[in-house]
C-alpha positions in Angstrom: -74.6 99.2 43.7 -77.8 98.6 45.8 -81.2 96.8 45.1 -83.9 99.2 45.1 -85.5 96.2 47.6 -82.2 96.4 49.9 -83.1 98.5 53.5 -82.7 102.1 53.5 -79.1 102.5 55.5 -78.3 105.6 57.7 -75.0 105.7 56.1 -76.6 106.3 52.3 -77.3 109.6 50.2 -80.4 110.5 48.4 -80.3 112.6 45.6 -83.0 115.1 44.8 -83.0 116.7 41.3 -83.7 120.9 41.5 -84.3 123.7 38.9 -82.1 126.4 38.2 -84.7 129.1 39.8 -84.2 127.5 43.3 -80.5 128.2 43.3 -80.0 131.7 43.9 -76.4 133.4 43.5 -76.7 135.9 46.1 -78.1 134.4 48.9 -77.6 132.0 52.0 -78.4 129.3 51.4 -77.2 128.8 48.2 -79.9 126.3 47.6 -83.7 128.0 48.0 -85.4 125.9 51.2 -88.9 125.9 48.5 -86.6 123.5 46.7 -87.8 121.4 49.4 -91.5 122.5 48.9 -94.3 119.5 48.3 -95.4 120.0 44.6 -99.3 120.5 46.0 -101.3 120.5 42.6 -100.4 119.7 38.1 -100.7 116.1 36.7 -98.4 114.9 40.0 -98.9 116.6 43.3 -96.9 115.1 46.3 -99.1 113.2 48.2 -96.6 110.4 49.3 -93.9 113.2 50.0 -91.5 114.9 48.1 -89.2 112.5 45.7 -85.1 111.7 46.2 -83.8 108.8 44.7 -81.0 106.7 46.4 -77.5 107.5 45.4 -76.2 103.6 45.8 -79.1 102.8 43.5 -77.7 104.4 40.8 -74.6 103.6 38.4 -74.3 108.2 38.4 -76.0 111.0 39.6 -77.0 111.8 36.4 -79.0 109.1 36.0 -81.3 111.0 38.0 -81.8 113.3 34.7 -82.8 110.1 32.8 -86.7 111.6 32.7 -85.7 115.5 31.6 -85.7 116.4 28.5 -82.1 116.6 27.0 -82.7 120.0 25.9 -83.5 121.0 29.5 -80.6 118.9 31.7 -78.9 122.0 31.8 -81.7 123.8 34.1 -81.2 120.9 36.7 -78.9 120.7 39.7 -78.4 117.5 41.4 -78.0 117.7 45.6 -77.6 115.7 48.1 -78.9 114.9 51.4 -77.8 111.9 53.7 -80.7 109.3 55.4 -79.2 110.3 58.9 -79.5 114.1 58.5 -83.4 113.1 57.4 -83.8 110.9 60.3 -82.6 113.3 62.6 -84.8 116.0 61.8 -87.4 113.3 62.4 -88.7 112.2 59.0 -88.9 108.9 57.2 -87.5 107.8 53.7 -89.6 105.1 52.3 -89.3 102.9 49.2 -91.7 104.0 46.0 -90.4 102.2 43.2 -91.0 104.2 39.7 -90.4 103.7 36.3 -87.4 104.4 34.6 -85.0 105.7 37.7 -84.0 103.6 40.0 -83.9 104.0 43.6 -87.0 106.8 44.0 -88.1 107.1 47.5 -90.0 109.4 49.3 -89.8 111.4 52.5 -93.3 111.2 54.1 -93.6 113.8 56.1 -93.5 116.2 53.4 -96.4 115.6 51.4 -99.3 117.9 50.0 -102.0 117.4 51.8 -99.9 118.4 55.8 -98.0 121.2 54.3 -101.4 122.6 52.4 -102.5 122.4 56.1 -99.7 123.8 58.0 -96.8 125.6 55.6 -95.5 127.2 58.7 -94.5 124.0 60.2 -92.1 123.2 57.5 -90.5 125.9 57.7 -87.7 125.2 59.7 -87.1 121.9 58.3 -87.0 123.6 54.6 -84.4 125.6 55.9 -82.3 122.6 57.2 -82.7 120.8 53.8 -81.4 124.1 51.7 -78.4 124.7 53.9 -77.6 121.0 54.2 -78.1 120.7 50.4 -76.1 123.8 49.7 -72.9 122.5 51.6 -70.4 122.3 48.8 -69.7 118.8 49.4 -73.6 118.3 49.0 -73.6 119.8 45.8 -72.8 117.4 43.4 -74.3 119.4 40.1 -74.7 122.9 39.5 -77.6 124.3 36.5 -75.9 125.3 33.8 -78.1 127.9 32.8 -77.9 129.3 29.7 -76.4 126.2 28.1 -78.7 124.4 26.4 -77.2 121.1 24.0 
């Protein structure tokens, strides 16, 4: 495993938690582009960018669910996106350590302030991320609707 302080390299994968309602069964891509929108309000808006976790800093991809109540884990899927893919879209990945889960990073350009100012600018980026996340190889864990422990 890598340390959180190690440089982020193009050959790494980033993991993102995705709620069940962001998975679609009758549309392509499977993962909704809305899964890559910054949180605009609430107790923790994405002012620094949307969150991902470095897979290389975790023992198990399911570790990204550590802060989700056990009774709700079934409501989340996990997708992965390569750092190289993000950088090819002109996006940057910035270390932002957080308590609880190692390897927390943000994609700085996908932040709440910029999104509010120009939602249309994000349309293509969100769609490209959703298409990439929907590739079978990048579907790390699908949500299990209706399966409470």
